[in-house]
NUBAVO-882255 format. One record per residue: residue in one letter; x, z, y of N, C-alpha, C in turn; residue number from 1. Coordinates in Angstrom, 3 decimals. Each point is the difference from the previous one (the first is absolute). Layout:
BEGIN
VORO_r_n_east_n_up_n_north_ca_east_ca_up_ca_north_c_east_c_up_c_north_k
VORO_A_X_Z_Y_X_Z_Y_X_Z_Y_NUM .
...
***
This chain:
BEGIN
VORO_r_n_east_n_up_n_north_ca_east_ca_up_ca_north_c_east_c_up_c_north_k
VORO_X_1.009_0.349_-1.157_-0.903_-0.456_1.119_0.971_0.350_1.167_1 .
VORO_X_-0.511_-0.939_1.275_0.766_-0.067_0.734_0.131_0.765_1.405_2 .
VORO_X_0.369_1.024_0.321_-0.074_0.699_0.966_0.306_-0.618_1.492_3 .
VORO_X_-0.858_0.773_0.902_-0.138_-0.592_1.438_0.723_0.764_0.229_4 .
VORO_X_0.585_-0.986_1.020_1.066_0.669_0.907_-0.376_1.018_1.311_5 .
VORO_X_1.075_0.595_0.424_-0.385_1.384_0.985_-0.457_-1.070_1.066_6 .
VORO_X_0.887_-1.218_0.741_-0.175_-0.667_0.762_-1.670_-0.531_-0.248_7 .
VORO_X_-0.519_-0.020_-0.779_-1.645_-0.313_0.232_-0.891_1.195_0.886_8 .
VORO_X_0.800_0.914_0.471_-0.867_1.393_0.346_0.565_-0.014_1.115_9 .
VORO_X_0.210_-0.744_1.304_0.101_-0.090_1.334_0.177_1.056_0.942_10 .
VORO_X_-1.091_0.896_-0.643_0.305_1.158_0.685_0.964_1.145_0.292_11 .
VORO_X_-0.035_-0.363_-1.981_1.106_1.254_-0.345_1.521_-0.594_0.245_12 .
VORO_X_0.183_-1.562_-0.266_1.334_-0.221_0.513_0.069_0.412_1.719_13 .
VORO_X_-0.987_-0.255_0.814_0.838_0.295_1.561_-0.036_1.868_-0.139_14 .
VORO_X_-0.664_0.293_-0.517_0.601_1.381_-0.536_0.943_0.394_0.026_15 .
VORO_X_0.664_-0.675_-0.982_0.977_0.767_-0.477_1.461_-1.187_0.753_16 .
VORO_X_-0.303_-1.116_0.610_0.883_-0.091_1.008_0.053_0.827_1.208_17 .
VORO_X_-1.051_0.198_0.238_-0.010_0.776_1.297_0.535_1.587_-0.450_18 .
VORO_X_0.033_0.461_-0.747_0.783_1.433_-0.494_1.219_-0.401_-0.059_19 .
VORO_X_0.131_-1.341_-0.863_1.785_0.077_0.046_0.556_-0.285_0.994_20 .
VORO_X_-0.618_-0.365_0.780_0.716_-0.649_1.655_-0.201_1.113_0.800_21 .
VORO_X_-0.441_1.107_-0.185_-0.075_1.399_0.857_0.922_0.522_-0.477_22 .
VORO_X_0.120_0.216_-1.171_0.684_0.991_-0.689_1.566_-0.682_-0.284_23 .
VORO_X_0.445_-1.014_0.028_1.205_-0.457_-0.323_0.591_-0.258_1.214_24 .
VORO_X_1.370_0.160_0.287_1.020_-0.531_0.714_0.493_-1.475_-0.457_25 .
VORO_X_0.415_-0.427_0.686_0.866_-1.790_-0.642_0.921_0.145_0.674_26 .
VORO_X_1.140_-1.048_-0.603_0.838_-0.316_1.526_0.781_-1.426_-0.938_27 .
VORO_X_0.981_-1.157_0.648_0.538_-0.969_-0.161_1.280_-0.272_0.722_28 .
VORO_X_0.823_-0.577_-0.608_0.719_-0.638_0.812_0.509_-1.544_-0.320_29 .
VORO_X_1.553_-0.321_0.275_0.961_-0.555_-0.575_1.348_0.166_-0.058_30 .
VORO_X_0.864_-0.732_-0.593_1.553_0.777_-0.050_1.068_-1.137_-1.315_31 .
VORO_X_0.435_0.484_0.088_0.975_-0.813_-0.788_0.646_0.917_-1.457_32 .
VORO_X_0.477_-0.523_-0.926_0.546_0.611_-1.280_1.331_-0.910_-0.458_33 .
VORO_X_0.714_1.060_-0.104_1.352_-0.733_-0.160_0.030_0.307_-2.073_34 .
VORO_X_0.253_-1.196_-0.669_-0.476_0.280_-1.890_1.801_-0.065_-0.381_35 .
VORO_X_0.135_1.439_-0.659_1.598_-0.402_-0.503_-0.133_-0.123_-1.311_36 .
VORO_X_-0.076_-1.251_-0.200_-0.204_-0.721_-1.198_1.519_-0.990_-0.698_37 .
VORO_X_-0.153_-0.304_-1.101_1.425_-0.597_-0.400_-0.218_-1.133_-0.102_38 .
VORO_X_0.339_-0.695_1.027_0.025_-1.715_0.727_0.867_-0.708_-1.066_39 .
VORO_X_1.137_0.241_-0.436_1.110_-0.171_-0.567_-0.152_-1.620_-1.043_40 .
VORO_X_-1.113_0.439_-0.940_0.092_-1.335_-0.911_-1.024_-1.045_0.755_41 .
VORO_X_-0.821_-0.196_1.850_-0.038_-0.593_0.388_0.933_-0.828_0.141_42 .
VORO_X_0.795_0.380_0.180_1.143_-0.533_0.894_0.704_-0.807_-0.904_43 .
VORO_X_0.150_0.662_-1.051_0.482_-0.835_-1.751_-0.880_-1.294_-0.370_44 .
VORO_X_-1.207_0.374_0.275_-0.794_-1.648_-0.381_0.378_-0.608_1.437_45 .
VORO_X_-0.252_0.347_1.088_0.110_-0.832_1.397_1.204_-1.082_-0.264_46 .
VORO_X_1.251_1.532_-0.383_0.955_-1.244_0.368_0.235_-0.684_-1.315_47 .
VORO_X_-0.328_0.149_-1.266_0.159_-1.317_-0.946_-1.132_-0.966_0.518_48 .
VORO_X_-0.892_0.240_0.419_-0.694_-1.419_0.519_0.710_-1.004_1.098_49 .
VORO_X_0.333_0.891_0.459_1.172_-0.574_0.743_1.282_-1.186_-0.338_50 .
VORO_X_0.757_0.610_-0.775_0.740_-0.747_-0.684_-0.829_-0.836_-0.538_51 .
VORO_X_-0.929_0.120_-0.847_-0.715_-0.950_-1.008_-0.006_-1.305_1.080_52 .
VORO_X_-0.317_0.059_1.505_-0.202_-0.825_0.235_1.211_0.037_1.452_53 .
VORO_X_1.225_0.130_-0.980_1.313_-0.254_0.163_0.506_0.933_1.561_54 .
VORO_X_-0.310_1.039_0.388_-0.094_0.368_0.875_0.884_1.459_-0.158_55 .
VORO_X_1.024_0.474_0.659_0.374_1.104_-0.182_0.968_0.914_0.409_56 .
VORO_X_-1.259_0.279_1.391_-0.190_1.225_0.506_-0.770_1.091_-1.066_57 .
VORO_X_0.093_1.227_0.159_-0.915_0.881_-0.571_-1.016_0.858_1.042_58 .
VORO_X_-1.031_0.323_-0.522_-1.303_0.299_0.995_0.678_1.518_-0.358_59 .
VORO_X_-0.627_0.674_1.174_-0.012_1.195_0.537_-0.982_1.163_0.328_60 .
VORO_X_-1.232_-0.318_-0.541_-0.695_1.020_0.197_-0.109_1.019_-0.133_61 .
VORO_X_0.002_0.925_1.252_0.482_1.520_-0.321_-1.089_1.134_0.215_62 .
VORO_X_0.062_1.068_-0.489_-1.025_0.839_-0.383_0.388_1.335_1.451_63 .
VORO_X_-1.245_0.230_0.145_-1.147_0.573_0.384_-0.838_-1.851_0.098_64 .
VORO_X_-0.913_0.225_-0.746_-1.054_-1.250_-0.218_-1.435_0.390_1.534_65 .
VORO_X_0.117_-0.341_1.070_-0.861_0.201_0.641_-1.472_-0.555_0.335_66 .
VORO_X_-1.274_1.218_-0.212_-0.995_-0.789_0.417_-0.841_0.694_0.841_67 .
VORO_X_-0.917_-1.438_0.966_-1.024_1.360_0.809_-1.063_-0.125_-0.494_68 .
VORO_X_-0.991_0.835_0.654_-1.835_0.066_-0.162_-0.262_1.346_0.606_69 .
VORO_X_-0.931_0.226_-0.384_-1.070_0.512_0.074_-0.881_1.387_-0.396_70 .
VORO_X_-0.453_0.589_0.168_-0.422_1.321_-1.040_-1.427_0.459_0.905_71 .
VORO_X_-0.809_1.073_-1.058_-1.057_0.635_0.897_-0.358_0.704_-1.218_72 .
VORO_X_-0.677_1.104_0.654_-0.522_1.176_-0.934_-0.970_1.163_0.540_73 .
VORO_X_-0.823_0.357_-0.711_-1.135_1.078_0.297_0.450_1.665_-0.560_74 .
VORO_X_-0.175_0.881_0.229_0.147_0.902_-0.068_-1.001_0.905_0.006_75 .
VORO_X_-0.529_0.650_-0.808_-0.788_0.957_-0.726_0.481_1.690_0.095_76 .
VORO_X_0.160_0.905_0.732_0.667_0.901_0.140_1.725_-0.302_0.367_77 .
VORO_X_-0.087_0.774_-1.503_2.144_-0.782_0.343_0.205_-1.302_-1.115_78 .
VORO_X_-0.855_-0.370_-0.584_0.682_-1.447_-1.178_-0.497_-0.872_0.920_79 .
VORO_X_0.797_-0.781_-0.146_0.302_-1.752_0.372_-0.374_-0.937_-0.859_80 .
VORO_X_-0.529_-0.915_0.305_-0.390_-0.873_-0.728_-0.443_-1.888_0.991_81 .
VORO_X_0.953_-0.243_-0.683_0.216_-1.484_0.503_1.292_-1.141_-0.651_82 .
VORO_X_0.146_-0.702_0.682_0.708_-1.185_-0.186_0.311_-1.153_0.610_83 .
VORO_X_0.999_-1.181_0.047_0.817_-0.419_0.414_0.074_-1.333_-0.412_84 .
VORO_X_0.654_-0.400_1.338_1.142_-1.549_-1.202_0.603_-0.611_1.076_85 .
VORO_X_0.933_-0.609_-0.564_1.651_-0.353_0.728_0.496_-1.386_-0.830_86 .
VORO_X_0.867_-0.215_1.110_0.094_-1.665_-1.099_1.601_0.078_0.904_87 .
VORO_X_1.112_-1.299_-0.671_1.465_0.106_0.380_0.125_-1.646_-0.070_88 .
VORO_X_0.532_-0.200_0.667_0.797_-1.309_-0.109_1.238_-0.025_0.169_89 .
VORO_X_0.820_-0.412_-0.400_1.447_-0.890_-0.202_0.608_-1.166_0.241_90 .
VORO_X_0.609_-1.104_0.576_0.660_-1.194_-0.547_1.238_0.282_-0.270_91 .
VORO_X_0.693_-0.353_-0.909_1.162_0.086_-0.799_0.537_-1.626_0.553_92 .
VORO_X_1.384_-0.306_-0.227_0.618_-1.017_0.374_1.261_-0.135_-0.376_93 .
VORO_X_0.373_-0.903_-0.660_1.341_-0.421_-0.354_0.629_-1.425_0.285_94 .
VORO_X_0.831_-0.582_-0.727_0.567_-1.530_0.611_-1.003_-0.872_-0.446_95 .
VORO_X_-0.931_0.284_-1.284_-0.101_-0.649_-0.403_-1.806_-0.469_-0.219_96 .
VORO_X_-0.183_1.851_-0.322_-1.194_-0.511_-0.349_-0.497_1.659_1.034_97 .
VORO_X_-1.426_0.228_0.108_-0.711_0.821_0.540_-0.867_0.796_-0.574_98 .
VORO_X_-0.404_1.472_0.708_-0.862_0.360_-0.601_-1.251_1.236_0.598_99 .
VORO_X_-1.139_-0.488_-0.365_-0.873_0.885_0.697_-0.824_0.935_-0.645_100 .
VORO_X_0.090_1.468_0.166_-0.967_0.828_-0.627_-0.736_0.486_0.549_101 .
VORO_X_-1.196_0.135_-0.509_-1.514_0.752_0.470_-0.499_0.866_-0.679_102 .
VORO_X_-0.184_1.015_0.205_-0.628_1.378_-0.248_-1.328_0.669_0.118_103 .
VORO_X_-0.607_0.174_-0.687_-1.302_0.926_0.505_-0.261_1.455_-0.226_104 .
VORO_X_-0.354_0.797_0.267_-0.299_1.341_-0.419_-1.192_0.506_0.269_105 .
VORO_X_-1.189_0.546_-0.568_-0.971_0.481_0.116_-0.009_1.336_-0.068_106 .
VORO_X_-0.826_1.168_0.351_0.539_1.628_-0.684_-1.343_1.273_0.043_107 .
VORO_X_-0.169_0.245_-0.662_-0.868_1.055_0.214_0.681_1.462_-0.346_108 .
VORO_X_-0.463_0.768_0.624_0.538_1.926_-0.137_-0.325_0.817_-0.053_109 .
VORO_X_-0.057_1.108_-0.378_-0.385_1.314_0.160_0.929_0.907_0.893_110 .
VORO_X_-0.468_0.926_1.100_1.345_1.025_0.413_-0.700_1.073_0.047_111 .
VORO_X_0.694_0.889_0.229_0.057_1.606_0.473_0.447_0.541_1.245_112 .
VORO_X_-1.103_0.054_1.282_1.059_0.460_1.165_0.292_1.512_-0.153_113 .
VORO_X_0.932_0.201_0.754_0.111_1.006_0.224_1.189_0.265_0.949_114 .
VORO_X_-1.055_0.623_0.955_-0.171_0.183_1.474_1.119_1.703_0.664_115 .
VORO_X_1.930_-0.239_-0.152_0.392_1.401_-0.431_0.036_0.475_1.997_116 .
VORO_X_-0.158_-1.420_0.861_-0.013_0.078_1.263_-1.050_-0.719_1.025_117 .
VORO_X_-0.311_0.526_1.105_-1.693_-1.156_0.403_0.716_-0.883_0.079_118 .
VORO_X_1.249_-1.146_0.238_-0.099_-0.852_0.727_0.283_-1.098_-1.115_119 .
VORO_X_0.363_0.430_-1.756_-0.093_-0.737_-0.660_-0.263_0.518_-1.360_120 .
VORO_X_0.284_-0.897_-0.720_-0.032_0.786_-1.892_0.974_-0.605_-0.802_121 .
VORO_X_0.279_0.307_-1.088_0.354_-0.289_-1.276_-0.985_-0.817_-1.087_122 .
VORO_X_0.074_-0.931_-0.529_-0.988_-0.409_-0.875_0.722_-0.514_-1.314_123 .
VORO_X_-0.433_0.797_-1.086_1.212_-0.833_-1.206_-1.598_-0.901_-0.694_124 .
VORO_X_0.257_-0.823_-0.797_-1.164_-0.913_-0.145_0.866_-0.972_-1.451_125 .
VORO_X_-1.386_-0.412_-0.209_0.361_-1.194_-1.664_-0.822_-1.678_1.123_126 .
VORO_X_0.915_-0.703_-0.439_-0.544_-1.601_-0.174_0.397_-1.018_-0.742_127 .
VORO_X_-1.742_-0.440_0.074_0.383_-1.290_-0.922_0.694_-1.337_0.199_128 .
VORO_X_0.577_-0.339_-0.606_-0.114_-1.085_1.510_0.550_-1.266_-1.541_129 .
VORO_X_-0.874_-1.667_0.891_0.563_-1.116_-0.712_0.685_-0.761_0.636_130 .
VORO_X_1.183_-0.583_-0.594_1.091_-0.859_0.933_-0.348_-1.747_-0.691_131 .
VORO_X_-0.312_-1.008_0.945_0.472_-1.138_-0.390_1.143_-1.044_0.516_132 .
VORO_X_0.242_-0.188_-0.563_1.374_-1.064_1.021_0.295_-1.911_-0.586_133 .
VORO_X_0.698_-0.512_1.312_0.058_-1.258_-0.456_1.179_-0.204_0.520_134 .
VORO_X_0.774_-1.047_-0.999_1.693_-0.125_0.394_-0.318_-1.905_-0.451_135 .
VORO_X_0.738_-0.586_1.442_-0.075_-1.536_-0.298_1.246_-0.398_0.442_136 .
VORO_X_1.036_-0.494_-0.634_1.357_-0.382_-0.194_-0.457_-1.499_-0.147_137 .
VORO_X_0.778_-0.751_1.078_0.233_-0.814_0.280_0.813_-1.009_0.832_138 .
VORO_X_0.393_-1.183_-0.276_1.292_-0.639_0.518_-0.332_0.086_1.750_139 .
VORO_X_1.005_-0.136_0.841_-0.070_0.071_1.340_-0.091_-1.348_0.729_140 .
VORO_X_-0.222_-1.200_-0.955_0.139_-1.247_1.439_-1.460_0.408_0.623_141 .
VORO_X_-1.038_0.553_-0.853_-1.236_-0.278_-0.004_-0.592_1.446_-0.198_142 .
VORO_X_-0.646_0.535_0.155_-1.525_1.383_-0.537_-0.900_-0.784_-1.238_143 .
VORO_X_-0.010_-1.481_0.863_-0.871_-0.265_-1.523_0.222_-1.307_-1.047_144 .
VORO_X_1.579_0.398_0.241_1.481_-0.868_-1.063_-0.711_-0.307_-1.090_145 .
VORO_X_-0.855_-0.993_-0.967_0.075_-0.257_-1.399_1.151_-0.154_-0.610_146 .
VORO_X_1.029_0.419_0.580_1.423_-0.035_-0.770_0.504_1.049_-0.637_147 .
VORO_X_0.044_1.504_0.585_-0.037_1.116_-0.691_-1.019_0.908_0.191_148 .
VORO_X_-0.812_1.173_-0.518_-0.602_0.485_0.211_-0.201_0.877_-0.834_149 .
VORO_X_-0.608_1.598_0.159_-0.226_1.001_-1.042_-1.039_0.861_0.246_150 .
VORO_X_-1.032_0.476_-0.737_-0.725_0.583_0.448_-0.230_1.494_-0.619_151 .
VORO_X_-0.293_1.081_-0.150_0.206_1.326_-0.405_-1.001_0.812_0.216_152 .
VORO_X_-1.250_0.397_-0.261_-0.584_1.030_0.155_-0.488_0.957_-0.736_153 .
VORO_X_-0.104_1.665_0.720_0.123_0.729_-0.884_-0.691_1.015_0.351_154 .
VORO_X_-0.625_1.073_-0.817_-1.070_1.478_0.845_0.624_0.554_-1.187_155 .
VORO_X_-0.479_1.326_0.608_-0.169_1.505_-0.503_-0.994_1.356_0.561_156 .
VORO_X_0.557_1.085_-1.216_-0.834_0.577_1.185_1.155_1.453_-0.460_157 .
VORO_X_-0.551_0.953_0.878_0.620_1.601_-0.248_-0.650_0.551_1.104_158 .
VORO_X_0.437_1.533_-0.539_-0.097_0.860_0.528_0.798_1.074_0.964_159 .
VORO_X_-0.026_0.832_1.363_0.818_-0.134_1.215_-0.779_1.713_0.010_160 .
VORO_X_1.553_1.080_-0.555_-0.405_1.634_0.528_0.581_-0.499_1.678_161 .
VORO_X_-0.633_0.868_1.168_0.801_-0.121_1.155_-0.159_1.312_0.741_162 .
VORO_X_0.681_0.219_1.214_-0.028_0.926_0.527_0.165_-0.856_1.162_163 .
VORO_X_-0.864_0.666_1.130_-0.354_-0.427_1.357_-0.498_0.355_1.183_164 .
VORO_X_1.311_0.547_0.904_0.135_0.391_1.575_-0.468_-0.766_1.225_165 .
VORO_X_-0.966_0.737_0.634_-0.638_-0.446_0.920_-0.383_1.166_1.288_166 .
VORO_X_0.839_-0.724_1.383_0.089_0.619_0.972_-0.618_-0.463_0.780_167 .
VORO_X_-1.379_0.435_0.643_-1.135_-0.412_1.066_-0.094_0.838_1.749_168 .
VORO_X_-0.306_-0.999_0.407_-0.711_0.607_1.391_-1.448_-0.390_0.545_169 .
VORO_X_-0.715_1.107_-0.321_-1.436_-0.330_0.454_-0.351_-0.109_1.560_170 .
VORO_X_-0.506_-0.768_0.248_-0.075_-1.345_1.686_-1.638_0.415_0.443_171 .
VORO_X_-1.249_0.275_-1.297_-1.094_0.833_0.098_-0.377_0.990_-1.430_172 .
VORO_X_-1.297_0.731_0.235_-0.313_1.011_-0.763_0.077_-0.417_-1.123_173 .
VORO_X_-0.134_-1.677_-0.324_-0.431_-0.581_-1.821_0.843_-1.132_-0.178_174 .
VORO_X_0.891_-0.092_0.825_0.577_-0.944_-0.402_2.138_0.327_0.563_175 .
VORO_X_0.665_-0.603_-1.165_1.198_-0.183_0.556_1.148_-1.031_-0.753_176 .
VORO_X_0.619_-0.088_0.535_0.966_-0.728_-0.108_1.542_0.303_-0.789_177 .
VORO_X_0.558_-0.928_-0.943_1.141_1.367_-0.153_0.892_-1.335_-1.140_178 .
VORO_X_1.275_0.971_0.198_0.991_-1.075_-1.638_0.085_0.616_-0.953_179 .
VORO_X_0.463_-0.870_-0.957_-0.016_0.291_-1.394_1.433_0.040_-0.969_180 .
VORO_X_0.421_0.289_-0.937_0.689_-0.059_-0.398_-0.623_0.180_-1.695_181 .
VORO_X_0.190_-1.038_-0.890_-0.046_0.243_-1.509_1.127_-0.152_-0.819_182 .
VORO_X_0.402_0.427_-1.022_0.741_-0.228_-1.207_-0.897_0.130_-1.004_183 .
VORO_X_1.007_-0.368_-1.183_-1.091_-0.744_-1.385_0.626_-0.505_-0.931_184 .
VORO_X_0.159_0.207_-1.209_0.462_-1.108_-1.174_-0.842_-0.376_-0.642_185 .
VORO_X_-0.319_-1.640_0.104_-0.514_-0.843_-0.459_0.401_0.227_-1.743_186 .
VORO_X_-0.974_0.388_-1.142_0.202_-0.582_-1.127_-0.989_-0.894_-0.869_187 .
VORO_X_0.817_-0.885_-0.210_-0.702_-0.981_-0.837_-1.219_0.163_-1.112_188 .
VORO_X_-1.157_-0.589_-0.188_-0.718_0.666_-1.090_-0.325_-1.253_-0.848_189 .
VORO_X_-0.012_-1.249_0.615_0.240_-1.177_-0.466_0.113_-0.848_0.393_190 .
VORO_X_0.692_-0.694_-0.709_0.900_-1.425_0.633_1.916_0.478_0.456_191 .
VORO_X_-0.062_-1.241_0.738_-0.859_-1.150_0.516_0.417_-0.541_-1.002_192 .
VORO_X_-1.528_-1.559_0.138_-0.679_-1.004_-1.134_0.698_-0.858_0.824_193 .
VORO_X_1.102_-1.262_-0.402_0.147_-1.247_0.644_-0.445_-0.873_-0.454_194 .
VORO_X_-0.440_-1.455_1.054_-0.350_-0.560_-0.396_0.712_-1.245_0.819_195 .
VORO_X_-0.482_-1.280_-0.298_0.917_-0.959_0.970_1.552_-0.833_-0.997_196 .
VORO_X_0.311_-0.725_0.255_1.601_-0.287_-0.199_0.590_1.064_-1.004_197 .
VORO_X_1.315_-0.540_-0.561_0.337_0.664_-1.036_0.994_0.871_-0.363_198 .
VORO_X_0.690_0.803_-0.018_1.152_0.979_0.668_-0.373_0.555_0.839_199 .
VORO_X_-1.104_0.945_0.539_-0.330_0.668_0.916_0.842_1.105_0.170_200 .
VORO_X_0.544_0.276_1.407_1.199_1.330_0.150_-1.167_1.164_-0.605_201 .
VORO_X_0.828_1.122_-0.062_0.046_1.041_-0.354_-0.683_1.204_1.072_202 .
VORO_X_-1.163_0.008_0.318_-0.141_0.099_1.571_-1.069_0.712_-0.326_203 .
VORO_X_0.154_1.678_0.675_-1.453_0.959_0.355_-0.232_0.490_1.115_204 .
VORO_X_-0.517_0.670_0.249_-0.273_0.374_2.068_0.556_2.171_-0.789_205 .
VORO_X_-0.383_-0.072_-1.341_0.358_1.431_0.089_1.518_0.686_0.620_206 .
VORO_X_-0.335_1.320_0.565_1.643_0.680_0.480_-0.649_0.376_0.910_207 .
VORO_X_0.615_1.118_1.036_-0.084_0.894_1.008_-0.465_-0.645_1.071_208 .
VORO_X_-1.337_0.085_0.719_-0.489_-0.210_1.456_0.111_0.562_1.224_209 .
VORO_X_-0.096_-0.334_1.109_0.254_0.747_0.886_-1.156_-0.230_1.013_210 .
VORO_X_-0.712_-0.031_0.544_-1.311_-0.681_1.038_0.397_0.936_1.317_211 .
VORO_X_-0.122_-0.584_0.938_-0.294_1.079_1.634_-1.244_-0.824_0.435_212 .
VORO_X_-0.604_0.164_1.349_-0.748_-0.762_0.805_-0.705_0.778_0.792_213 .
VORO_X_-1.184_-0.805_0.525_-1.017_0.625_1.100_-1.165_0.115_-0.447_214 .
VORO_X_-1.050_1.238_0.050_-0.852_0.440_-0.424_-1.155_0.017_0.893_215 .
VORO_X_-1.201_0.442_-0.055_-0.947_0.466_1.177_-0.747_0.959_-1.221_216 .
VORO_X_-0.650_1.087_0.754_-0.625_0.365_-0.662_-1.664_0.397_0.636_217 .
VORO_X_-1.347_0.332_-0.508_-1.195_0.211_0.382_-0.763_1.074_-1.129_218 .
VORO_X_-0.247_0.848_0.968_-0.144_1.345_-0.150_-2.413_-0.313_0.055_219 .
VORO_X_0.066_0.493_-1.047_-1.767_0.580_0.604_-0.198_0.815_1.254_220 .
VORO_X_-1.311_-0.746_1.202_-0.050_0.824_0.942_-0.882_1.109_-0.429_221 .
VORO_X_-0.865_0.065_-1.013_-0.489_1.100_0.095_-1.040_0.275_-1.773_222 .
VORO_X_-0.676_0.702_-0.304_-0.444_0.284_-1.570_-1.061_-0.794_0.532_223 .
VORO_X_-0.887_-0.592_-1.572_-1.013_-0.724_-0.209_-1.207_0.557_0.478_224 .
VORO_X_-1.388_-0.039_0.694_-0.859_0.607_0.153_-1.387_-0.878_-0.617_225 .
VORO_X_-0.719_0.573_-0.699_-0.496_-0.941_-0.505_-1.461_1.088_0.248_226 .
***
């Protein structure tokens, strides 16, 4: 027997939404993340492909890999529930071939806010993220040169325990702006799973991460009145 969804009762839905809005605070912002992952095999594969096209240079992609993105979350008492997204792009060149590296990472996270002082917090938590990336290596004569090109696609899923520290300045009774720094370690739980041409690099974005950025916080103006 099919169950009737909650949204079929608009009054109940509106009441729940009003209660959640009045009792919760929220925040959002943007920042940059340094991912200290091992890129040595990426350099090895790109260098071998350059030699295959009669090149002599070596690729020198360096760690950390930098990501930029945004995030947001809601707060119920001291529990935070939210998520975000980040992306990265690299263009790497050698004498015979050129490589484009694209990455995207959505994430969902749970945290617990600890406020040891008025103008900041500590927040331990756990994030679940998925990462997808594409590598395109091609001869340098033209981006679409049919003489030489290789495609590699991959994705994986991971868990990241983290610890965040944030300092904030309140500019109204219910709003604040702050800066934060978050450190964690991304642990792979599935993958990476590779597709595309043969002999892909052994690359995975797991490892130590450091994120920092700007955040805007909003608190409820008052209790719900029914």
